[in-house]
N, C-alpha and C positions, 0 to 999 in steps of 0.2 A: 258099190262105191258111193260114198256120200258126196253130194255136190259141194265143192269148195266155196262157191258163192253163197249158198244157203248157210253154210257154217260161218262165213264171214258176217253175213247179215245177223245171225243169231248172237254171235259173240259180241259184236258192236252194239246191237240192240240192248243186250243185258248189261254189259260192262260200261259202255258210254253213258247210258241212261242212269245207271247207278251212281256214277261219278257226278253227273249233273244234279241228281237228287241230293246227294251228300253235300255238294257245294251250296245248294239252295238252303238246305237245313242249317248249315253252319252260319249263314247270314240271316237266318230266320225269315227267308223270303217265302211268301205264301204261293202255293201253286194248286191247281185243280187236278183231281185224279185223272181226268181224261187227257191232260197234257202229258202225263207219263206215257200213255200209249202212243200219242203223237210223237213224243220225243224218241221212243223206241223205234218207231217207223223211220224217222229221220236218221237216227244213228245206224239203223240197219242198212239203209240206202247208202250212207257214207261208207259203211263197211264193205259193201260190194264194190264201190268205186275204188276204195283203197286197195282191195285185193287185185283189181285190174292194174292199178298203178304200180303196185309192188312188183308184179310180174313184168310189166313193161319196162320199168326202170332197172330191173335186174338184167334184162336183155340189153338195154341201152348201155349200161355200165360195163357189161361183159364185152361188148363190141369195142368200146373205147380202150379197155385193158388189152384185148386181143390185138389191137392195132398199135399198141405201144404208146398210146396217148395218155395213159394213166398208169401209175405204178401197180405192180402185182402184189398180192398178199391179202389175206382175209380182212385185216383191219382197214386196209386202203379201200378194198372193194366195199366194205360196210360203210365207211365214211362217205365215199363218193356217191353211193346209192342214196344215203341219207341226205347228202347235200343237194343232189339233183332233184330228189323227190320233194324236199322241202322248199327249194328255190322255185321249181317249175310247177309243182302241183299243189303245194301247201297253201299258197294264197287263195287259190280257187276253191279249195275245200272249205276254208274259213268263210269266204264270201257265200258259197253255196249253203253252208250250214246256217249262217245268219239269215239268208233269204228264206230258206225252208222254215226256220223258226218264226220268221215274221208272218208267214202264211197262217200259222196257228192263231194269230191275232187278227186274221182277215185283213192283213196289209200286204201289199206287194212292194217291198222295198228291201234294201240292205241296210239295217241299222248301223249307223256310223259310230255310235257311242262305244268307246273301248276298242274300236277296230285297230288302231295303231298298236295297242297293247297285245291284242290277239295276234297280229302279224309278228310282233316281237317274240312271241312264244315259239315261233318257228326256229329261232336261233338259240335262245337260252334253254328251251326244253326239248323240242322235237329233234333238232339236229343231234344232240348227244343221245337222246332216247332211241332214235331210229338207228344210230350207229351201233348201239348194242343189239337192237332188234335184228339188223341185217347181218350181224356176225353169227347169228344162230342159223341152224338149218331151216329151210323154207317152211317146213311143216309147222314150226313154232312161231313164225313171224307175225301172222295175223292175230294169234292169241295174245302175244306180248303187246302188239300195237293197241289192241282193245283194252288191255290192262293199263297201258300208259294213258289212255283216254280217261279211265277211272281215276288214276293218280293225279292227272292234271286237274280234273274237276275238284278233287279234294284240296289240292294246293291253291287253286284259285279261290275256293271257298274260304280257306284260312286267310289268304291275303285280303279278300274283300271284307271278312269279319273284322280284321285288324283295322282296315281303312274306315269302316263304319264306326268302330269304337272311337277312333281319333276324331272323326267328324262330329260325333255326338257329345264330345267332352267340352 
């Protein structure tokens, strides 16, 4: 049996880093090759934490449905799992990701630039994306979540490219 945490690490390391690289390439931001390996390590660590979180919030949501505190049904379960995951865990993932990224620059801080926008992605991107994710069987959820990380990297790269073009005009 393959370790689910190792798989989560590898999937996020590859897909999350790929999204980050594409996003940087879109805005022509320079980066050093060693930062790709560091980024993969950070994304892998986040992938393991996300796997733990997905399992925990599945149980949390199931208990609330079982007690009649939330409506039953696949889409309701998926939505509330997404809501609780993004409301309770999402901000901490964003802060941790920024903190770990700052360590690569030998800084110990949480960069605040764009933090508000990053938190806003929890609602306009991650809530609907994870609702779709949690509607799938558990075996596919981490893979899709890692794919969503790549997709968000591309979307943010496109937005940042457009913003940079407007600022340079």
